[in-house]
N, C-alpha and C positions, 0 to 999 in steps of 0.2 A: 201569545194567545192564552188567555186565562182559561179557556174551555178545554185545553189539553190535559190529559191525565199522564202523570209521570214526567221524567226529565227528557226534554226533547234532544234527540241526537241527529235527526235528519229532517230537512225541510226542502220541498221542491214544488214546482208549478208545472202543470201539464194536463193534457186531456186523458187522464188515467182511466176515466169511465167510458171513453170513446163516444162522447155525446157532442163532439165539436164545440166543446167549451172547456177552457182551462180552469182547473181547481187547484187550491193550495193543499198540498199533502204534508202532514206533519206526523212523524213517527217517534215514539219515545223509546228509551232504552229498555223499558219494561215490556215493550212489544205492542203498545197501543197505537193503532193506525187511525189517524183522523183526517177527515175531508172537510174543507171549508169552501163555500161558494161566496165569493166576494162581490158577485153581481148584485147591484141594487135592486131590491124587490119592486121598487116603484117604476123601474125602467125609464127614469127621467134622463134626458140628454142635457149636457151642458152647452155652452155657447158654441163649442167647436163640433158638436154633434156626437160627443163621446158619452158613454154611460157614466153617470155619477158614481164614484167610488164611495162605499160606506165609510163612516168615521171609525175611529179605533174601537169604539164601544159597540159597534153594530155587528161585526162578524159573528156568525153563529155556527155552531157545529152542525154539519149536515149529515155526517155519518161517522161511526166509530166501530172498530173491529179489533179483536186481539189476534195478533200473529206471533210467531216465535220471537223471543226477546233478544237483547244484545245487538241491536241494529247499529250500523256504523255509517254506511253511505247508501244513497238511493239513486236510481236512474229511471226516468220515465221516457220510454222510446219504443218504437217498433223493432223488436229484435229478431223476429222470425219471418219478416217480409210479407205478412198477411194484410198489411195496411192498418192494423189496429195497434194501439199502444199497450205495452206491458209495463209492469212495475217490477224492477229488479232491485234487490236489496242485498248489500254485502254486510256480513256479520263479523263480530270480533272473534268468533271461533273457527275462522277459515272456511266459512260456508257462504255460498251465494244462492239465493232463492229467486225464482221468477214467478210472479203472480199475474193473473188477468182478472179484470172485473167482469163478473157475470151478473147480468140483470135478472131480476125476478119480476119485473113489470115491463110491459110493452111501451110505457110512456117514455118519450125521449127526454123529458125534463126531470122525471123523478129519479132520485138517488136510492132506489130500492134494489138491493142486490148484495153481493159480497165478493171479497177477493178469493180466488181459487188458485191453489198452488199448481204450477205447471211443471216445475223442475227444481231439483236441489243439486248443486254441485259442491263437492268437497275438494278443497285445494290443499297444496302442501305448505303454503305460506300464508301470511296474513293478507287481507284485502286492503289495498291502499286507495284505489279509485276504480270506477266503472266507466266504460266508453263503448260507443257503437260506431263502427266505421264501415264504409262500403267495401265489399270483397272485390276480387278481380272481375266477377260477373255482375257487379252492381248490387248484389244482395247484402243485407246488413250482417255484420260480423260482430259478435259480442266479445269484448276484451276486458280483462281485469288486470291491473298492475299489482305487482308484489314487491316487497322490500328487496333491495339489492339489484336494482335495474333489471328485473325480470317481469314477464307478463305471461298471461295464458289466454287462449281463445276458448270460449265456452260454446259448445255446440248445442243447438236446440233440437234435441233428439225426438221431441214430441211431434215434430213435423213428419218424421218417417212413420210414426205410429198412425198418423192421420191420412196416409196415402191410400189410394184405391185398393180394394182387396185383390185386384188382378196382379198387383206387384208383390203381394205377400208370398206367392209361390217362388218368385225369383229370389227373394230375400231369405227364404227358409234355410237354404244351404249355408249362406254366410252367417246367419244367426247362430248356427251350431258351432261356429269357430270360436266364439267367445263373446263376452259382453260388449255392448256398443261403447266405443271410446267417446267420452263427452268432454274431456279437458285436454287441450294440446298446450304443453308448456314450451316457452321460448326463453332463452337466455341471451340477452343482448350485450353482456359485458362480463369481464372476469370478476367484477365486483359483486357478482351474484351471491357470493358467500358472506358478504357483509350485510347482515340483516338490519343494521342500523341506518342504511341508506334508504330513505323513503322514495318511492317511485310513483309518478302520476302521469296518466295518459290524457292527451287532449286530441280528440279525433274530429273528423269531418272538416278539415281545414282545406280551403281551396282559394284560388285566385278570385278576387272580386271583379265586378264589371266596370269599375272605375279605374282609370289609369292616373298615376301620380307622377308628375314630372318635376325634376329638380332644376332649379335655376342656376 
């Protein structure tokens, strides 16, 4: 994509703006966040009833914003269970940040808004991959893999901050006990000390509805 500024390190596709439309997300190492809408402006349908995709020269930059640099991996998913997608970015300096798109216009089609930082997590090791998996109660659980067969669960602590004020009285006593824990580390193997072993998580794997029979 010639419209991108800087060296691209992360590319993804998803409904990052929560407009029920997938957009192409491209982030550079220098911290430039780009959004591309590949929907054909003419809305023409092909013979199969699908929207015609633009040619290689047609994609135009729909939005650009500068965010912290040194990006490594990205994930577009609902990580806090509110039904809306968040943008999660892993960085080369052992940091993971979660962003949410905030509209500045009431129009459902306009890309007028900006990314707003929700949370910053600091990890003990480098970030290898990001994944979202269902918890025991079905709620999404944010996980990040780390070198040496290790992984960590990242807690979305902003959900507690958005709870009704009636619960703040009950939480006041516990809040005095210490800061909220937002990273839970897990070690799955004795090879955790070998930082040269790269680890990647693949989540949300389940049985399909089709059965395969061997002859």
